[in-house]
N, C-alpha and C positions, 0 to 999 in steps of 0.2 A: 170381382163380380160373381155372384152366385145366382143361378137360375133354377127355380122349381124345387119341390121336395119338402115343403113345410107341412105340418099337421100336428096332431096330438096323440101321444102314446098313453094308453092305459096299462099300467104295470101291475101284474098280479104275481105275488111271491108264493111259490109252492115248494114243497119239501124236495121233490125230485122231478126230473123229466125222463120219460113221458109221465103225465099225470095218470093216476088210477082211473079206470072206467067206473064212474059212479054218478048218481043223480046229483049229489052235492058233496063238495069238498071244502072243508074249513081252511081259510087262508088268513094271512095277516092283513093289515090295512092296505086297501087298494088305492093307488095314487095315480095321478095324471101329470104328464110332463109334456108341455108344448115344445115342439122341436122338429122331430123327424130328421131325415138325413140332410136335406138342404138347409134347414134351420140350424141344425147342429154345426154344420160346416161354417155357416155365416157367423154364428155365435163364437165358435172356437177361434176362427181367424181374427175376429174383432178382439177377443180376449188377449190375443198375441200382439195386439197393437196395430194390426192392418186396417186400413180403411176399407170398408165393405159396403157394397151396394147389393141388396138382395131383392130380386123380383120374383113374384109368384102369384098364382091364383089361390085365393082362399074363399070361403063362404062368408056371406053376411049373416053369421050365426054366432052363438056363444062360444063355440070351439075356436072359431076364427078370432074372436076377441081374446081368447087365451094366448093364441099365437102372437098376435100383435103386442100384447102386454109383455110377453117374455122377450121378444126381440127388442122392444123399446128399452126394457130394463137392461139388456145386454149391450146397448149402445149401437145396435145395427140399424143402418139406414134402409128401411124396408118399404118398398114400393108395392102396393097391393093392387091386384086386379081381382074383380069379383067373379067367382065361378058360380053358375046356376046350380051346380051339383053339391055345393057346400064344401066344408073343410074336410080334408082327408083325416082318417083315423087309423090307429093300429092297436091291437091288444097283444101285449108281450108277457109271456109266462117266463118267470125268472126263478131258477132253483137256488139252493143254498150256496152253490159254488160260483154263482154269477152267470152261469150259462143260460141262454134264453131261447125261446121259440116264439116267433112273431107271426101274427095274423094281420096282414096288411089290407087296408081298404083302399083300393085304387079306383076311386069313383069318378075320376075325370072323364067327361065325354070324349069319344074318339076324335071328334072334329074340333076340339078346343085348340085354339091357336093364340099365341101372344102377338099382338099388333106390333109391326116393325117400329112404329114411332114411339112405342113404350120402352123398347130396349136399345135401339140403335145409338141414341145419344150417349148412353152409359157404356155401351160396348166400345164406342170410339175412344173413350177415355180410359178403358180398363187395361191394366198390365197383364191380367190373367182372368179367364172365366172358367168357373166350375159348373158343369151341367149335371143336375140330378137326372135320373132316368125316367122322368115324367115324359109322356109321349110328346107334348107340345114342344119340349126343349129341343128335340131332334131337328126341328125346322129352323133353328138358329144357325146351324152349321155352315150354310152357304155364306152368310154374312160374316161369321167368325173367320172363315178361311179367306174371304175377300179382303178383310181388314188386317189379316195376319196376326190376330190375337191368339196367344197360346191357350189351349183348352185342356181341361181334365174332366174325368168322369169317374164314378164308382159304380161298377156293374153288380156289386154285392155278390150274391151266390149264383152268378151265371154259370151254366153248365157247359158253355161253349157251343151249344146247339140251337138254343132259342133264337129265332130271327128278330125278336123284339129288341134285343140288346145290341144287335150287330152294328147299326149305325153309330152308336155311342162307342163301341169297341174300336171301330176302324177309322173314326174321324176325329179322335182325340189325341193330343200330344202326350199326355200322361194318363194311363189307364190303371185304375185300382180295382181289385176284385177280391172276394173271399176264396181261399183255397178249398173251402168245404164244398162249393158248388160242383166243381169238376172232379174232386177227389184225386185219384191216382193219375188222372189225365191232365192235371193242372199245368204241367210243364209244356205239354203239346198245345194247350189252349193259349198259353203265353206266347209261344213261338208263332202260332197262327196270327195272333194280333199284330205282332211285329212284322211278320212276313206280308200280310195282306193289307195292313192299315198304315197310318202315318205316325204311329206312336214312337216317341223317343225312348220310352221306358214303360214296362208293365210291372206292377207291384201286386203280389198276392199276399194277403194277410192270413195268418193261421193262428190267431189268438195266442194262447200261452206257448205255442210252438214257434213263435216269432213271425217272420215274414220272408218273402223271396223277391229278389229284384232281378229283372232281365232287361238288358238294354240293346238298342239297335246295333251299337258298335261293339258290344261285348260278346262274351261266350253265350251260346244258346242253351247253356245249363243254368238254371236259376241259382243266383247267388244268395245263400242264406244270410239273413239278418237276425241276430239273436233277439229274443224278447227281453224287455226291460222288467226288472222286478218292481212291482208297484210300491210306492212309498208308504202304503198303508194297506190293511186287509181289503181283499176284493169284495165289493158289495154288489156290483151290477155291471155286466159287460155291455149293456145298451149304450150306444154312442161311442164305443171304443174305436170302431173302424172309422167313424167320422172324425174323431180326434186325431187318429193316425194321419188321415188326409190333411188335416190342418197343420200338424207338425211338419209334414213333408213339404207342403206348399210354402210354409213360412221359411223353411230352409232354402227352397228353390228361389223364392223371391229375394232372399238375402245373398244369392250367388253361390250357394254351396254345391258341391258335386252330388250326384245322385245317391251314392252310398251314404254320405253324411245326412242327406235329407231323409233317407229311410230310417236311419238311427234316431233322428229327431222325431220321426213319426212314431217309432216304437216307444219313446219316452212319453209322448203325449197320449198315446193309446193306453199305456199302463196307468197313467195318472187318472184317466177318465173312469177307470174301473173302481175307484175308491169311494164313490158316492152314487146315489141313485140318480136316474135320469141324466140330465146334462148339467148337473150342478158343479162337477169338478172340471172346470175349464182352466187349462194350464196357461200360465203367463210366460212372458219371455225370460224372466229370471230363472224360473224352474227348468227351462231348456238350456240353462247355463250359457247365456249369451257371451260371457267373458271368453269362451273358447271358440266363438264363431270364426275369428280371424284365422285360427289354425286349421279350420276345416274348409276354407274357401278354395276355389279352384286355383 
């Protein structure tokens, strides 16, 4: 089950980042990709063969129609609630190396809430729930904990200081975040999440630098997980972190240990970089399911 975080990305390809200061800059074709973090996780998990229920607010607008169409095409069971603020959007600048800079439109009203009767029946049947860091999603944690459903979240570029992310960081069983947000402080941020919250593991992704795994029972030094070489030239890093989450969760639901899950996440993240938007959705065969038995606990 995935909650929150759908929208439409407008992708602008530029020669380099930061872009030059100018009134006008010539670029290649500008494209739009329905997805965003929650949508990408739902699509990625479905492509791996998992049954996915996705719940989110979108607008009754043409961008919301794009989101519905993409998720339907990807086989995701998408239950829509209509937001008066419309569908979220983002503009992503992507350079020739695939590196990006994102401008996110977080337009949800602060008092937006998901009715309990819209999510409780699905939550009761879920093996796992992934919460995007949309504000309304934080109000599901009481029911998640009461029902004992394992939960994960992606804090993206959290610096370890912003209070907005803290509920998600401290009330999830698996916590993903980008190492870029906290920089040299990333290890201490990971330790704080484990010390202060309920997480079993914290995973920090670092793009081409691989990722880092820290567990409650393990060492308080992040364990490096090497990056996987993409199977084709890198086109776009948009969605790579979401794909990593999908690979990790797929491994976890298959009963793998945490390090094996992180390695599967690295494979999925690398695969996602080989096309624009969320087109490169890895399947179970590409994750080499023939070796799953050797990686089980």
